TORROLUM-709492 format. One record per residue (C-alpha): residue in three letters; x, y, z. Coordinates in steps of 0.25 Angstrom, whole numbers, padded with zeros to 4 digits, always signed. Layout:
N
ALAXYZ/...
END
This chain:
657
UNK+0000+0000+0000/UNK+0012+0009+0003/UNK+0018+0007-0010/UNK+0005+0009-0017/UNK+0003+0022-0010/UNK+0017+0027-0013/UNK+0015+0023-0028/UNK+0002+0031-0028/UNK+0009+0043-0022/UNK+0020+0042-0033/UNK+0010+0041-0044/UNK+0010+0053-0054/UNK-0001+0063-0051/UNK-0007+0060-0065/UNK-0009+0045-0061/UNK-0015+0049-0048/UNK-0025+0058-0055/UNK-0028+0047-0065/UNK-0031+0037-0053/UNK-0039+0048-0046/UNK-0047+0050-0059/UNK-0049+0035-0060/UNK-0055+0035-0046/UNK-0064+0046-0050/UNK-0069+0039-0062/UNK-0072+0027-0054/UNK-0082+0034-0046/UNK-0096+0029-0049/UNK-0106+0040-0052/UNK-0119+0033-0049/UNK-0126+0030-0035/UNK-0118+0018-0032/UNK-0106+0025-0028/UNK-0109+0039-0030/UNK-0111+0049-0018/UNK-0121+0045-0008/UNK-0134+0052-0003/UNK-0131+0065+0004/UNK-0140+0073+0013/UNK-0147+0085+0006/UNK-0141+0095+0016/UNK-0127+0091+0013/UNK-0129+0092-0002/UNK-0136+0105-0001/UNK-0125+0110+0009/UNK-0114+0106-0001/UNK-0121+0113-0013/UNK-0122+0126-0005/UNK-0108+0125-0001/UNK-0103+0122-0015/UNK-0111+0133-0020/UNK-0105+0143-0010/UNK-0091+0138-0013/UNK-0093+0139-0028/UNK-0099+0153-0027/UNK-0087+0158-0018/UNK-0077+0152-0027/UNK-0084+0158-0040/UNK-0084+0172-0034/UNK-0070+0171-0030/UNK-0066+0166-0044/UNK-0074+0177-0050/UNK-0067+0187-0042/UNK-0053+0182-0045/UNK-0057+0182-0060/UNK-0062+0196-0059/UNK-0049+0201-0055/UNK-0043+0198-0068/UNK-0042+0210-0078/UNK-0042+0205-0092/UNK-0045+0214-0104/UNK-0056+0208-0111/UNK-0058+0201-0121/UNK-0046+0192-0118/UNK-0042+0177-0118/UNK-0036+0179-0105/UNK-0048+0174-0097/UNK-0049+0162-0106/UNK-0035+0158-0103/UNK-0038+0159-0088/UNK-0050+0151-0090/UNK-0042+0140-0097/UNK-0032+0140-0086/UNK-0042+0140-0074/UNK-0051+0129-0081/UNK-0038+0120-0082/UNK-0034+0122-0068/UNK-0047+0120-0061/UNK-0051+0108-0070/UNK-0038+0101-0066/UNK-0041+0105-0052/UNK-0055+0099-0053/UNK-0050+0086-0059/UNK-0039+0085-0048/UNK-0049+0087-0037/UNK-0059+0077-0044/UNK-0047+0066-0044/UNK-0041+0068-0031/UNK-0051+0075-0021/UNK-0059+0067-0011/UNK-0069+0078-0012/UNK-0070+0081+0003/UNK-0074+0095+0007/UNK-0061+0101+0001/UNK-0063+0094-0012/UNK-0077+0098-0013/UNK-0073+0113-0010/UNK-0063+0112-0021/UNK-0072+0106-0031/UNK-0083+0117-0028/UNK-0072+0128-0029/UNK-0066+0122-0042/UNK-0079+0121-0050/UNK-0083+0135-0046/UNK-0070+0141-0049/UNK-0070+0134-0063/UNK-0083+0139-0067/UNK-0080+0153-0061/UNK-0067+0155-0067/UNK-0071+0151-0081/UNK-0084+0160-0081/UNK-0077+0172-0074/UNK-0065+0172-0084/UNK-0075+0170-0095/UNK-0082+0183-0091/UNK-0070+0191-0086/UNK-0071+0206-0088/UNK-0087+0207-0088/UNK-0097+0208-0077/UNK-0107+0200-0085/UNK-0110+0185-0085/UNK-0111+0177-0098/UNK-0120+0184-0109/UNK-0119+0197-0102/UNK-0132+0204-0101/UNK-0137+0197-0114/UNK-0148+0186-0116/UNK-0153+0179-0104/UNK-0142+0186-0095/UNK-0151+0199-0096/UNK-0162+0192-0089/UNK-0153+0186-0079/UNK-0147+0199-0075/UNK-0160+0205-0074/UNK-0165+0195-0065/UNK-0152+0196-0056/UNK-0154+0211-0056/UNK-0168+0209-0051/UNK-0165+0200-0039/UNK-0153+0208-0035/UNK-0163+0220-0033/UNK-0173+0211-0026/UNK-0174+0198-0019/UNK-0188+0196-0022/UNK-0196+0187-0032/UNK-0197+0198-0043/UNK-0196+0195-0058/UNK-0183+0201-0064/UNK-0191+0209-0074/UNK-0205+0212-0071/UNK-0209+0219-0058/UNK-0219+0213-0049/UNK-0218+0199-0054/UNK-0211+0187-0047/UNK-0199+0180-0054/UNK-0201+0170-0065/UNK-0187+0165-0068/UNK-0180+0158-0056/UNK-0173+0168-0047/UNK-0165+0159-0038/UNK-0151+0162-0045/UNK-0155+0177-0047/UNK-0160+0179-0033/UNK-0147+0173-0027/UNK-0139+0182-0036/UNK-0147+0194-0034/UNK-0146+0193-0019/UNK-0131+0192-0020/UNK-0129+0203-0029/UNK-0138+0212-0021/UNK-0130+0208-0008/UNK-0117+0211-0015/UNK-0123+0224-0022/UNK-0118+0219-0036/UNK-0127+0223-0048/UNK-0134+0210-0053/UNK-0129+0211-0067/UNK-0115+0211-0062/UNK-0117+0200-0052/UNK-0123+0191-0062/UNK-0109+0187-0067/UNK-0102+0182-0054/UNK-0115+0176-0050/UNK-0117+0168-0062/UNK-0103+0163-0063/UNK-0104+0159-0048/UNK-0117+0152-0051/UNK-0110+0144-0062/UNK-0099+0140-0052/UNK-0110+0136-0041/UNK-0118+0128-0051/UNK-0106+0120-0055/UNK-0102+0117-0041/UNK-0116+0113-0037/UNK-0116+0104-0049/UNK-0104+0097-0043/UNK-0110+0096-0030/UNK-0122+0089-0036/UNK-0114+0080-0044/UNK-0107+0076-0031/UNK-0120+0070-0026/UNK-0120+0060-0038/UNK-0105+0057-0041/UNK-0092+0058-0034/UNK-0087+0072-0031/UNK-0075+0069-0040/UNK-0083+0066-0052/UNK-0093+0077-0048/UNK-0081+0087-0049/UNK-0078+0082-0063/UNK-0093+0084-0067/UNK-0092+0098-0060/UNK-0081+0102-0069/UNK-0090+0098-0081/UNK-0101+0106-0075/UNK-0092+0118-0074/UNK-0089+0117-0089/UNK-0104+0117-0091/UNK-0106+0129-0082/UNK-0096+0138-0089/UNK-0095+0133-0103/UNK-0109+0131-0107/UNK-0122+0139-0108/UNK-0125+0135-0094/UNK-0116+0147-0090/UNK-0127+0156-0095/UNK-0137+0152-0085/UNK-0130+0151-0071/UNK-0143+0150-0063/UNK-0146+0138-0072/UNK-0133+0132-0069/UNK-0132+0133-0054/UNK-0142+0122-0051/UNK-0144+0117-0066/UNK-0130+0111-0065/UNK-0135+0102-0054/UNK-0146+0095-0062/UNK-0137+0084-0067/UNK-0132+0078-0054/UNK-0145+0081-0047/UNK-0152+0072-0058/UNK-0143+0061-0053/UNK-0147+0064-0038/UNK-0162+0064-0043/UNK-0160+0050-0050/UNK-0155+0044-0037/UNK-0165+0051-0028/UNK-0177+0048-0037/UNK-0173+0034-0041/UNK-0167+0028-0028/UNK-0177+0020-0020/UNK-0167+0016-0009/UNK-0165+0030-0004/UNK-0175+0039+0003/UNK-0174+0053+0008/UNK-0175+0068+0003/UNK-0161+0071+0000/UNK-0163+0070-0015/UNK-0177+0077-0015/UNK-0170+0089-0007/UNK-0159+0090-0017/UNK-0167+0088-0029/UNK-0179+0097-0025/UNK-0169+0108-0021/UNK-0163+0108-0034/UNK-0176+0108-0041/UNK-0180+0120-0033/UNK-0167+0128-0035/UNK-0168+0125-0050/UNK-0182+0131-0049/UNK-0176+0143-0042/UNK-0165+0145-0053/UNK-0169+0139-0066/UNK-0183+0134-0068/UNK-0180+0126-0081/UNK-0169+0118-0075/UNK-0178+0115-0063/UNK-0189+0109-0072/UNK-0178+0101-0080/UNK-0173+0095-0067/UNK-0187+0092-0063/UNK-0188+0084-0076/UNK-0175+0077-0073/UNK-0181+0073-0059/UNK-0194+0068-0065/UNK-0187+0061-0076/UNK-0178+0054-0066/UNK-0190+0049-0058/UNK-0197+0045-0071/UNK-0186+0037-0076/UNK-0184+0030-0062/UNK-0199+0026-0062/UNK-0198+0021-0076/UNK-0186+0012-0073/UNK-0193+0007-0060/UNK-0205+0003-0068/UNK-0197-0004-0078/UNK-0189-0012-0068/UNK-0203-0016-0063/UNK-0200-0010-0049/UNK-0211+0000-0050/UNK-0221+0001-0038/UNK-0228+0014-0034/UNK-0219+0016-0023/UNK-0206+0015-0031/UNK-0212+0024-0042/UNK-0217+0034-0033/UNK-0204+0036-0026/UNK-0198+0045-0037/UNK-0211+0053-0038/UNK-0211+0056-0023/UNK-0196+0060-0024/UNK-0199+0069-0035/UNK-0210+0075-0026/UNK-0200+0077-0015/UNK-0191+0085-0024/UNK-0202+0094-0029/UNK-0206+0097-0014/UNK-0192+0101-0011/UNK-0191+0110-0023/UNK-0204+0117-0021/UNK-0199+0127-0010/UNK-0188+0132-0020/UNK-0197+0133-0032/UNK-0207+0141-0023/UNK-0197+0152-0022/UNK-0197+0154-0036/UNK-0211+0151-0041/UNK-0221+0155-0031/UNK-0220+0170-0033/UNK-0221+0168-0048/UNK-0233+0158-0048/UNK-0241+0166-0038/UNK-0241+0178-0048/UNK-0243+0169-0060/UNK-0256+0163-0054/UNK-0262+0177-0054/UNK-0255+0181-0068/UNK-0254+0170-0078/UNK-0240+0170-0085/UNK-0238+0173-0099/UNK-0231+0162-0107/UNK-0217+0156-0104/UNK-0207+0165-0111/UNK-0195+0158-0105/UNK-0199+0146-0113/UNK-0200+0153-0126/UNK-0186+0152-0130/UNK-0180+0142-0140/UNK-0166+0144-0145/UNK-0160+0133-0154/UNK-0153+0126-0143/UNK-0167+0124-0137/UNK-0172+0117-0149/UNK-0163+0106-0151/UNK-0158+0094-0143/UNK-0144+0096-0137/UNK-0136+0084-0143/UNK-0122+0080-0142/UNK-0115+0084-0155/UNK-0102+0078-0158/UNK-0093+0081-0146/UNK-0083+0091-0150/UNK-0081+0097-0136/UNK-0077+0092-0122/UNK-0091+0094-0117/UNK-0097+0087-0129/UNK-0088+0075-0127/UNK-0091+0074-0112/UNK-0106+0076-0115/UNK-0106+0064-0125/UNK-0098+0056-0115/UNK-0109+0059-0104/UNK-0120+0055-0113/UNK-0114+0042-0117/UNK-0110+0039-0102/UNK-0124+0042-0097/UNK-0130+0033-0107/UNK-0120+0022-0105/UNK-0122+0022-0090/UNK-0137+0024-0090/UNK-0140+0011-0084/UNK-0130+0010-0073/UNK-0128+0025-0068/UNK-0138+0033-0061/UNK-0129+0046-0064/UNK-0129+0042-0079/UNK-0144+0039-0079/UNK-0147+0053-0072/UNK-0138+0061-0082/UNK-0145+0054-0094/UNK-0158+0057-0088/UNK-0154+0072-0087/UNK-0149+0072-0101/UNK-0163+0066-0106/UNK-0170+0076-0098/UNK-0163+0087-0105/UNK-0166+0081-0118/UNK-0181+0079-0114/UNK-0181+0094-0110/UNK-0177+0098-0124/UNK-0187+0089-0130/UNK-0198+0094-0122/UNK-0194+0108-0125/UNK-0195+0105-0140/UNK-0209+0100-0138/UNK-0213+0112-0130/UNK-0209+0121-0142/UNK-0223+0117-0148/UNK-0229+0124-0136/UNK-0220+0137-0138/UNK-0212+0133-0126/UNK-0198+0127-0123/UNK-0191+0122-0111/UNK-0178+0129-0115/UNK-0171+0116-0116/UNK-0157+0122-0118/UNK-0158+0126-0103/UNK-0156+0112-0099/UNK-0144+0111-0108/UNK-0135+0114-0096/UNK-0140+0102-0089/UNK-0138+0093-0102/UNK-0124+0098-0104/UNK-0120+0096-0089/UNK-0126+0082-0089/UNK-0119+0077-0101/UNK-0106+0083-0097/UNK-0107+0077-0082/UNK-0111+0064-0088/UNK-0098+0065-0097/UNK-0090+0067-0085/UNK-0096+0054-0078/UNK-0094+0047-0091/UNK-0080+0050-0092/UNK-0077+0046-0078/UNK-0085+0033-0081/UNK-0076+0031-0093/UNK-0063+0032-0085/UNK-0069+0023-0074/UNK-0072+0013-0085/UNK-0058+0014-0092/UNK-0050+0013-0080/UNK-0058+0000-0076/UNK-0054-0006-0089/UNK-0040-0001-0093/UNK-0027-0006-0088/UNK-0021+0002-0076/UNK-0010+0008-0085/UNK-0021+0014-0094/UNK-0030+0020-0083/UNK-0022+0032-0080/UNK-0020+0036-0095/UNK-0035+0034-0097/UNK-0039+0043-0085/UNK-0029+0054-0089/UNK-0034+0054-0103/UNK-0048+0057-0098/UNK-0043+0067-0088/UNK-0035+0075-0098/UNK-0046+0075-0109/UNK-0057+0079-0099/UNK-0049+0090-0093/UNK-0045+0096-0107/UNK-0059+0095-0112/UNK-0064+0102-0099/UNK-0054+0113-0099/UNK-0056+0115-0114/UNK-0072+0116-0112/UNK-0070+0125-0099/UNK-0060+0135-0106/UNK-0069+0136-0118/UNK-0081+0141-0109/UNK-0080+0156-0114/UNK-0080+0152-0128/UNK-0091+0142-0126/UNK-0101+0154-0122/UNK-0096+0165-0132/UNK-0109+0173-0132/UNK-0110+0172-0117/UNK-0096+0177-0114/UNK-0096+0188-0124/UNK-0109+0195-0120/UNK-0103+0198-0106/UNK-0093+0208-0112/UNK-0103+0214-0122/UNK-0114+0217-0112/UNK-0115+0230-0106/UNK-0115+0233-0091/UNK-0124+0243-0085/UNK-0114+0254-0087/UNK-0115+0253-0102/UNK-0102+0246-0105/UNK-0098+0232-0107/UNK-0088+0223-0100/UNK-0077+0227-0111/UNK-0080+0242-0108/UNK-0088+0244-0121/UNK-0099+0255-0122/UNK-0106+0255-0135/UNK-0118+0265-0136/UNK-0124+0257-0147/UNK-0126+0246-0137/UNK-0138+0246-0128/UNK-0130+0242-0116/UNK-0121+0254-0117/UNK-0133+0262-0112/UNK-0136+0253-0099/UNK-0131+0264-0089/UNK-0138+0275-0097/UNK-0151+0268-0097/UNK-0151+0265-0082/UNK-0147+0279-0079/UNK-0158+0285-0088/UNK-0169+0276-0081/UNK-0164+0280-0067/UNK-0164+0295-0071/UNK-0178+0294-0077/UNK-0185+0286-0066/UNK-0177+0289-0054/UNK-0181+0275-0049/UNK-0173+0263-0045/UNK-0172+0252-0055/UNK-0180+0242-0047/UNK-0192+0252-0048/UNK-0192+0253-0063/UNK-0198+0244-0073/UNK-0191+0246-0087/UNK-0196+0242-0101/UNK-0183+0242-0109/UNK-0179+0239-0123/UNK-0165+0236-0118/UNK-0166+0226-0107/UNK-0151+0224-0103/UNK-0150+0237-0095/UNK-0162+0233-0086/UNK-0154+0221-0081/UNK-0144+0229-0073/UNK-0154+0235-0064/UNK-0167+0230-0057/UNK-0177+0237-0067/UNK-0190+0230-0068/UNK-0193+0226-0083/UNK-0206+0228-0089/UNK-0203+0218-0100/UNK-0193+0207-0100/UNK-0183+0207-0111/UNK-0189+0194-0117/UNK-0200+0184-0113/UNK-0190+0173-0109/UNK-0186+0181-0097/UNK-0200+0187-0094/UNK-0208+0183-0082/UNK-0221+0176-0087/UNK-0228+0184-0077/UNK-0223+0197-0084/UNK-0231+0194-0097/UNK-0220+0197-0107/UNK-0229+0197-0119/UNK-0240+0205-0113/UNK-0230+0216-0109/UNK-0225+0217-0123/UNK-0239+0219-0128/UNK-0241+0230-0117/UNK-0228+0237-0121/UNK-0232+0237-0136/UNK-0245+0244-0132/UNK-0237+0255-0124/UNK-0229+0257-0137/UNK-0242+0259-0145/UNK-0248+0269-0136/UNK-0253+0282-0143/UNK-0248+0292-0132/UNK-0240+0293-0120/UNK-0253+0293-0112/UNK-0258+0280-0118/UNK-0244+0274-0115/UNK-0245+0278-0101/UNK-0259+0272-0100/UNK-0255+0259-0106/UNK-0243+0258-0097/UNK-0251+0261-0084/UNK-0262+0251-0088/UNK-0252+0240-0091/UNK-0254+0227-0082/UNK-0239+0226-0082/UNK-0236+0240-0077/UNK-0227+0249-0085/UNK-0212+0251-0086/UNK-0206+0263-0079/UNK-0195+0265-0089/UNK-0194+0262-0104/UNK-0181+0260-0111/UNK-0183+0261-0126/UNK-0174+0261-0138/UNK-0175+0275-0145/UNK-0178+0274-0160/UNK-0183+0284-0171/UNK-0197+0278-0171/UNK-0198+0277-0155/UNK-0194+0270-0143/UNK-0192+0255-0145/UNK-0194+0244-0135/UNK-0189+0230-0139/UNK-0197+0218-0135/UNK-0197+0204-0138/UNK-0208+0195-0143/UNK-0206+0180-0141/UNK-0208+0172-0153/UNK-0205+0158-0148/UNK-0203+0148-0154/UNK-0196+0156-0165/UNK-0181+0156-0165/UNK-0180+0171-0163/UNK-0188+0168-0149/UNK-0189+0183-0146/UNK-0192+0194-0157/UNK-0188+0208-0153/UNK-0197+0219-0158/UNK-0198+0234-0154/UNK-0210+0242-0148/UNK-0209+0256-0151/UNK-0213+0267-0141/UNK-0215+0280-0148/UNK-0207+0291-0141/UNK-0220+0299-0139/UNK-0226+0289-0130/UNK-0216+0294-0119/UNK-0218+0309-0122/UNK-0226+0311-0109/UNK-0223+0316-0095/UNK-0225+0302-0090/UNK-0212+0298-0096/UNK-0198+0302-0096/UNK-0187+0298-0106/UNK-0173+0299-0109/UNK-0163+0294-0119/UNK-0153+0284-0115/UNK-0144+0280-0127/UNK-0153+0272-0137/UNK-0164+0271-0127/UNK-0175+0280-0122/UNK-0178+0278-0107/UNK-0193+0282-0104/UNK-0197+0282-0089/UNK-0211+0283-0084/UNK-0214+0294-0074/
END
């Protein structure tokens, strides 16, 4: 034994790493040898601790990166990204191979994953105060929402006054409270908060995976989740990622809880029900999708039970009863979001479902695995093959294949619903599909190493393991360092979007651009009204400047963002009747008789034929989706003592006295 120990000590570090990786690969990933049941209190406590550590590490890394002063544009941030990714990924591999994952090892895993996500995104956005996409597209609505909940902690809609929120406010409420506490403007707080959220979501996914596979394997999966977080479209929706990243491992937990008849207790119901509730507070679509996964899991178990001729009413009702327990646990969480909204909707029926009237090309085709020419493509293909191959003998593989099947079922159901002028926004579950395939790819790779090492002669095992390690690490580093170029539009907009001051991150100020007049517009509104922003309702042809301040908005920028209780199309019709008024007096009468109230401020574009207000008409399911058109207010309609107006660049600002 002494001689063996000395030989092991003298062994080269490469061989020791190979032996460690061999042991990692031999770790079973199903319930036979996987982590045992844990108390819900401990699980929740660990997730809270992991989230706190990840948040602190992310803030620290962001602060360090912000100290760098690099004239942009530059490739210097890309070089630092490449170096940091290589160092952190090698450190993660070493931790997975050598650590026993006691408290210190878990802290290192949490910190390393958070640092990896944060350093890539922080350097990707070095020199700008904006997050991905700047203030364009969906980020406009998100910054408006964060601005509203920085100004107030209530249940308010982000746009329409006196209405409860429709879109889940969990993520925005937490961010708004922190921004208000730190006295940081919401638009400026959005970037560090979003980056920290992506780090926290990745670490939470790692903790969730530790419930179903060994921590070492979970760490390798965590590295893959970091790749999804920063190098895919998932980065554009941080509030979807924070709990959406946990759907895949929790689907395995759900399978064990719903199908295992030898265990009783409420631990699974508490964990899964809390997840459903939190998804309802953060991202409704993913909540409904996760519920579909839970129901499908119970359904598959019941079908398998009947086919084995083991079905009795008692055995069949068990998964149904457990689903009911999950629902009961989730209800208090869901009530926080939906009771205020439902209470108002019972009195005032909603108009349509504008959020579901959106169908880009990516939502009209099934996502298929084309010829794998990238690391993520190859890994996804490996994952699909492994899942199908291990379908019969691995609960993990079975659960992952079920999640993949649910993703495709979601797409198929969405396609059918287009007949009824609705979609399920299937591309939104793309992050779950991508994450599931890649995680399955990691498990498949580990299974291959285990299989190969069990059949190869001892002299070939080290070489085989090292080949897998080197190829995997090169592929991972390559995918991570390409994160900025994989999201070209999202990374360009933060440098071209205008700040409230009227300049861009690169110091540009072009008067031909609407954003150059942000400060001027705000100052003009303040001068004409003399009132605080949160006491003003604005009807504007240019929406971006309203995101920086807690103005109420008479008409949302597009129907997809509009609260159904706000009656987007009815408001458009009202606005059109105002523009058609024959005189200022008639305009005032129509405004005062409107069931929606009236704006305190108009921001209209000045033109030779009058003052233009741009509106959008939803033409779903046409490819254009929303068609812009102008409503023209004759300038004479505001020639009354009841109005006061002032020019602000290309805009005319009209205030109602």
